[in-house]
C-alpha positions as CSV (number, residue, x, y, z in Angstrom):
1,M,-50.6,46.8,21.0
2,L,-53.7,44.7,20.9
3,L,-56.9,46.2,22.4
4,R,-59.7,43.9,23.5
5,L,-62.5,43.4,26.0
6,G,-61.3,44.8,29.3
7,S,-58.6,47.2,27.9
8,T,-58.6,50.8,29.0
9,G,-56.8,54.0,28.1
10,A,-56.4,56.7,25.5
11,A,-56.1,54.2,22.6
12,V,-59.4,52.7,23.5
13,A,-61.0,56.1,23.6
14,E,-59.7,56.8,20.1
15,V,-61.2,53.5,18.9
16,R,-64.5,54.3,20.5
17,A,-64.5,57.7,18.8
18,R,-63.9,56.2,15.4
19,L,-66.6,53.6,15.9
20,A,-69.0,56.4,17.0
21,H,-68.1,58.4,13.8
22,L,-69.3,55.3,11.8
23,G,-72.5,55.1,13.8
24,L,-71.6,51.9,15.6
25,L,-71.4,53.4,19.1
26,S,-73.2,56.2,20.8
27,D,-71.3,59.5,20.1
28,T,-72.3,60.8,23.6
29,D,-70.2,58.2,25.4
30,H,-66.6,59.4,26.0
31,S,-65.5,56.3,27.9
32,D,-62.0,54.9,27.6
33,V,-63.1,51.4,28.5
34,F,-63.3,48.5,26.0
35,D,-66.7,47.2,27.3
36,D,-69.3,44.9,25.9
37,Y,-70.8,47.6,23.7
38,C,-67.4,48.4,22.2
39,D,-66.7,44.6,21.6
40,V,-69.9,44.3,19.7
41,A,-69.2,47.4,17.6
42,V,-65.7,46.2,16.8
43,R,-66.9,42.8,15.7
44,T,-69.7,44.4,13.6
45,F,-67.1,46.7,11.9
46,Q,-64.8,43.7,11.3
47,Q,-67.6,41.7,9.8
48,E,-68.7,44.5,7.5
49,R,-65.1,45.1,6.3
50,G,-64.4,41.4,5.6
51,L,-61.9,41.1,8.5
52,T,-61.7,38.3,11.0
53,A,-64.4,39.2,13.5
54,D,-62.5,38.4,16.7
55,G,-63.2,41.7,18.6
56,I,-59.5,42.4,18.8
57,V,-58.2,45.8,17.6
58,G,-54.7,45.1,16.2
59,P,-52.8,46.9,13.5
60,D,-55.0,45.8,10.7
61,T,-58.3,46.7,12.3
62,F,-57.0,50.0,13.6
63,R,-55.7,50.9,10.1
64,R,-59.1,50.0,8.6
65,L,-60.8,52.1,11.2
66,D,-58.6,55.0,10.1
67,E,-59.4,54.5,6.5
68,A,-63.1,54.3,7.2
69,R,-63.3,57.8,8.6
70,W,-62.7,59.5,5.2
71,Q,-65.5,60.3,2.7
72,L,-64.9,61.7,-0.8
73,G,-64.5,65.4,-0.4
74,D,-63.2,65.4,3.1
75,R,-59.6,65.9,2.0
76,V,-57.5,66.5,-1.1
77,L,-56.3,63.3,-2.7
78,Q,-53.2,62.7,-4.8
79,F,-50.5,60.1,-5.5
80,V,-47.7,60.1,-2.9
81,P,-45.0,57.6,-3.9
82,G,-43.8,55.6,-0.9
83,S,-46.7,56.7,1.3
84,L,-50.0,55.9,-0.6
85,M,-53.1,57.7,0.6
86,R,-55.7,55.1,1.7
87,G,-59.3,55.4,2.8
88,D,-63.0,55.0,1.9
89,D,-62.7,58.2,-0.1
90,V,-60.1,56.7,-2.3
91,V,-62.4,53.7,-2.9
92,E,-65.2,56.0,-3.9
93,L,-62.9,57.9,-6.2
94,Q,-61.8,54.7,-7.9
95,R,-65.3,53.5,-8.3
96,R,-66.4,56.8,-9.9
97,L,-63.4,56.7,-12.3
98,N,-64.1,53.1,-13.3
99,Q,-67.8,53.9,-13.7
100,L,-67.0,56.7,-16.1
101,G,-64.6,54.5,-18.1
102,F,-61.3,55.7,-16.7
103,D,-59.4,52.6,-15.7
104,S,-58.1,53.1,-12.1
105,G,-57.7,49.4,-11.6
106,R,-59.2,47.5,-8.6
107,A,-61.1,49.7,-6.1
108,D,-58.8,48.8,-3.3
109,G,-58.7,52.1,-1.4
110,M,-55.1,52.8,-2.2
111,F,-54.2,55.8,-4.3
112,G,-51.5,54.3,-6.6
113,R,-50.1,54.9,-10.0
114,N,-53.2,53.5,-11.8
115,T,-55.5,55.8,-9.9
116,D,-53.2,58.8,-10.6
117,S,-53.2,58.0,-14.4
118,A,-56.9,57.5,-14.5
119,L,-57.6,60.8,-12.6
120,R,-55.3,62.8,-14.9
121,E,-57.1,61.3,-17.9
122,F,-60.4,62.3,-16.4
123,Q,-59.2,65.8,-15.6
124,R,-58.0,66.3,-19.2
125,G,-61.3,65.0,-20.5
126,C,-63.4,67.4,-18.5
127,G,-61.3,70.5,-18.8
128,V,-59.7,70.5,-15.3
129,N,-56.0,71.0,-14.8
130,P,-54.6,67.5,-15.1
131,D,-52.4,67.7,-12.1
132,G,-53.5,64.5,-10.5
133,I,-54.8,66.3,-7.4
134,C,-58.4,65.5,-6.6
135,G,-59.5,68.8,-5.0
136,P,-62.6,71.1,-5.2
137,D,-62.5,71.5,-9.0
138,T,-62.3,67.8,-9.6
139,F,-65.1,67.1,-7.1
140,R,-67.3,69.5,-8.9
141,A,-66.5,67.9,-12.3
142,F,-67.5,64.5,-10.8
143,E,-70.8,65.8,-9.5
144,R,-71.6,67.1,-13.0
145,L,-70.8,63.9,-14.7
146,V,-71.8,61.2,-12.2
147,R,-75.4,62.5,-12.3
148,A,-75.4,62.0,-16.1
149,V,-73.5,58.7,-16.5
150,S,-74.3,55.3,-15.0
151,G,-73.4,51.7,-15.7
152,G,-70.2,50.1,-16.9
153,N,-67.1,49.3,-15.1
154,S,-63.7,49.2,-16.8
155,S,-62.0,47.4,-14.0
156,T,-64.4,44.5,-14.4
157,L,-63.6,44.4,-18.1
158,R,-59.9,44.6,-17.4
159,E,-60.1,41.6,-15.0
160,H,-61.8,39.5,-17.8
161,V,-59.0,40.4,-20.2
162,T,-56.3,39.5,-17.5
163,L,-58.1,36.2,-16.9
164,S,-58.0,35.4,-20.6
165,D,-54.3,36.2,-20.7
166,L,-53.7,33.8,-17.8
167,R,-55.3,30.9,-19.6
168,S,-52.4,30.1,-21.8
169,G,-51.1,27.1,-19.9
170,I,-49.3,26.7,-16.6
171,A,-45.8,26.7,-18.1
172,D,-43.8,29.9,-17.6
173,K,-46.3,31.3,-15.1
174,V,-44.9,32.9,-11.9
175,I,-46.8,31.8,-8.8
176,V,-46.1,33.0,-5.3
177,I,-47.0,30.6,-2.5
178,D,-47.3,32.0,1.0
179,P,-47.3,29.2,3.6
180,G,-48.6,30.1,7.1
181,I,-46.5,30.0,10.2
182,E,-49.0,29.2,12.9
183,P,-50.7,27.1,14.2
184,A,-49.5,24.4,11.8
185,G,-46.7,26.0,10.0
186,A,-44.8,22.7,9.3
187,L,-47.9,21.3,7.5
188,C,-48.4,24.5,5.5
189,H,-44.8,24.5,4.4
190,A,-44.9,20.8,3.6
191,V,-47.9,21.4,1.3
192,A,-46.3,24.4,-0.3
193,V,-43.1,22.6,-1.1
194,R,-45.1,19.7,-2.6
195,V,-47.1,22.1,-4.8
196,E,-43.8,23.7,-5.9
197,G,-42.4,20.3,-6.9
198,R,-45.5,19.4,-9.0
199,L,-45.6,22.8,-10.8
200,A,-41.9,23.0,-11.4
201,A,-42.1,19.8,-13.3
202,L,-44.6,21.6,-15.6
203,G,-42.4,24.6,-16.2
204,T,-43.8,26.9,-13.6
205,Q,-41.7,29.3,-11.6
206,V,-42.8,29.0,-8.0
207,L,-41.6,31.5,-5.3
208,L,-42.2,30.8,-1.6
209,T,-42.4,33.8,0.7
210,H,-40.3,32.0,3.3
211,G,-38.6,28.8,4.3
212,A,-39.7,26.2,6.9
213,V,-39.1,28.3,10.0
214,A,-39.9,32.0,9.7
215,S,-40.6,34.8,7.2
216,A,-38.7,38.1,6.7
217,L,-41.9,39.3,5.1
218,T,-43.7,39.7,8.4
219,S,-46.9,41.4,7.3
220,E,-49.5,40.7,4.7
221,H,-48.6,44.1,3.2
222,D,-44.9,43.0,2.8
223,R,-45.9,39.7,1.2
224,A,-48.3,41.5,-1.2
225,D,-45.6,43.9,-2.1
226,F,-43.2,41.0,-2.8
227,A,-45.8,39.4,-5.2
228,N,-46.3,42.7,-7.0
229,R,-42.5,43.3,-7.3
230,V,-41.9,39.9,-8.9
231,Q,-44.9,40.4,-11.1
232,A,-46.5,37.1,-10.1
233,D,-49.3,35.8,-12.2
234,L,-51.1,34.2,-9.1
235,V,-50.7,34.2,-5.4
236,I,-51.7,31.3,-3.1
237,A,-51.6,31.5,0.7
238,I,-51.8,28.2,2.5
239,H,-53.0,28.3,6.1
240,V,-54.5,26.2,8.9
241,D,-57.0,28.0,11.1
242,A,-57.7,27.7,14.8
243,A,-60.5,28.8,17.1
244,T,-61.1,29.0,20.9
245,S,-63.8,26.4,20.4
246,D,-63.0,22.9,19.2
247,R,-66.2,22.8,17.1
248,P,-65.3,24.8,13.9
249,N,-63.9,22.6,11.2
250,G,-63.6,22.3,7.5
251,L,-62.0,23.6,4.3
252,A,-62.5,27.2,3.0
253,T,-61.0,29.4,0.4
254,F,-61.0,33.2,0.2
255,Y,-60.6,35.8,-2.6
256,F,-60.7,39.6,-2.7
257,G,-64.2,41.1,-2.5
258,D,-66.9,42.8,-0.6
259,P,-68.5,40.2,1.8
260,H,-71.9,41.9,1.3
261,G,-71.9,41.5,-2.5
262,G,-70.7,44.1,-5.0
263,M,-67.1,44.3,-6.1
264,H,-64.8,41.3,-6.2
265,S,-61.9,39.9,-8.1
266,T,-63.3,37.8,-10.9
267,G,-60.1,35.8,-11.3
268,G,-59.7,35.4,-7.6
269,R,-63.2,34.0,-7.2
270,A,-62.9,31.6,-10.1
271,L,-59.5,30.3,-8.8
272,A,-60.8,30.0,-5.2
273,E,-63.8,28.0,-6.3
274,R,-61.6,25.7,-8.5
275,I,-59.2,25.1,-5.6
276,Q,-62.1,24.4,-3.3
277,D,-63.5,21.8,-5.6
278,E,-60.2,20.0,-6.2
279,L,-59.3,19.9,-2.5
280,L,-62.7,18.5,-1.6
281,A,-62.0,15.8,-4.2
282,Q,-58.7,15.0,-2.6
283,T,-59.5,15.2,1.1
284,T,-62.5,14.5,3.4
285,L,-62.5,18.0,4.9
286,L,-65.9,19.6,5.4
287,D,-66.9,22.0,2.6
288,C,-67.0,25.5,4.1
289,R,-67.2,27.0,0.6
290,S,-65.4,30.1,-1.0
291,H,-65.9,33.6,0.4
292,P,-64.9,37.2,-0.4
293,R,-62.7,39.0,2.1
294,T,-60.7,42.2,2.2
295,W,-57.6,40.9,4.0
296,D,-54.5,42.8,3.0
297,L,-52.9,40.0,1.0
298,L,-56.0,39.7,-1.1
299,R,-56.6,43.4,-1.4
300,M,-53.1,44.7,-2.1
301,T,-52.0,42.1,-4.7
302,R,-52.4,43.1,-8.3
303,M,-53.1,39.6,-9.5
304,P,-55.7,36.9,-8.6
305,A,-54.9,35.8,-5.0
306,V,-56.5,33.1,-2.9
307,R,-56.1,32.1,0.7
308,I,-56.7,28.4,1.5
309,D,-57.6,27.4,5.1
310,L,-56.9,23.6,5.3
311,G,-59.2,23.0,8.3
312,Y,-58.7,23.9,12.0
313,A,-55.8,22.8,14.2
314,S,-58.3,23.3,17.1
315,N,-60.6,20.6,15.8
316,A,-59.9,16.9,16.6
317,S,-61.2,15.6,13.3
318,D,-59.3,18.1,11.2
319,R,-56.2,17.6,13.3
320,A,-56.3,13.8,12.8
321,Q,-56.3,14.4,9.0
322,H,-53.4,16.8,9.3
323,A,-51.4,14.1,11.1
324,D,-52.0,11.5,8.4
325,A,-48.9,11.1,6.3
326,V,-50.8,11.3,3.0
327,F,-52.6,14.5,3.8
328,A,-49.9,16.9,2.6
329,D,-49.5,15.0,-0.7
330,A,-53.3,15.0,-1.2
331,A,-53.7,18.7,-0.5
332,A,-50.7,19.6,-2.8
333,E,-52.2,17.4,-5.5
334,G,-55.5,19.2,-5.3
335,I,-53.9,22.7,-5.4
336,A,-51.6,21.8,-8.3
337,R,-54.5,20.3,-10.3
338,A,-56.6,23.4,-9.6
339,L,-53.8,25.8,-10.8
340,S,-53.2,23.8,-13.9
341,A,-56.9,23.6,-14.8
342,F,-57.3,27.3,-14.1
343,C,-54.5,28.3,-16.4
344,A,-55.5,25.7,-19.1
345,P,-56.3,27.2,-22.5
346,T,-60.1,27.4,-23.2
């Protein structure tokens, strides 16, 4: 169910309550109407979280609202296989572990195996029962140590090591390409197939998440899980955007990171910027630059991932380029060149 301006009911009241908890709405208003104030609050939340700020509360935004209500210490945290605990409290736990030198991996807000291992190592080091349960004893241990230790981030160091490992040539790499379905799915798939052909000739294994019509991997979570299961080296999502206005236009790339600065994927950013440069050299699309976002496909993958927006189907100029017979070849050439250059030995 999608909630937007004008919606009413219990679900809207729940959304308003969560926004009030975050200080984005008045906590004295118990309305169940999705009014203008709620619309502004939702858009503000989406913008702060690196989501598409469309004012629509769908599954992704509602899940992120749920994650945002937890602060470290509100609940006991632990690794639950098949049903990972998620929330802002997990993000804070991961940040603290990484700051103290216990590698929990990317601070993505999901309590997975890496976080479990790092937590147990921390517990052993500070004399707490290493049961992987982050409860009162562990919280107190953090309070003692965090006051005394600052600086350093093992996940940043690990990303640099991973980036170095990737730069051994494009041959034998495994790259997952995720072509978008709408609003220009045929173009996205055509570009993806052409990238696959160019890279296959260089010895790269390319896996597409779906064929020309539809995808069995319906959600970004499913596609991220697929990339993780096949242990891909890189993930590339190819999309064409659309807007209610016909004015937005241009090329943009996105990587995992905090839109307000702070944490980001080092490899993802480097790859996004490389792809942006190569595509600008191959096409005449407007440069809308590279940006950090926390979309699920970027957040949940365990390798550098980049989303490419090849302009807007709602813009006449971009649409004219998409219709040009040479555009798909030019875009594929730019993406393939960027991937080869990114993986080239230094």
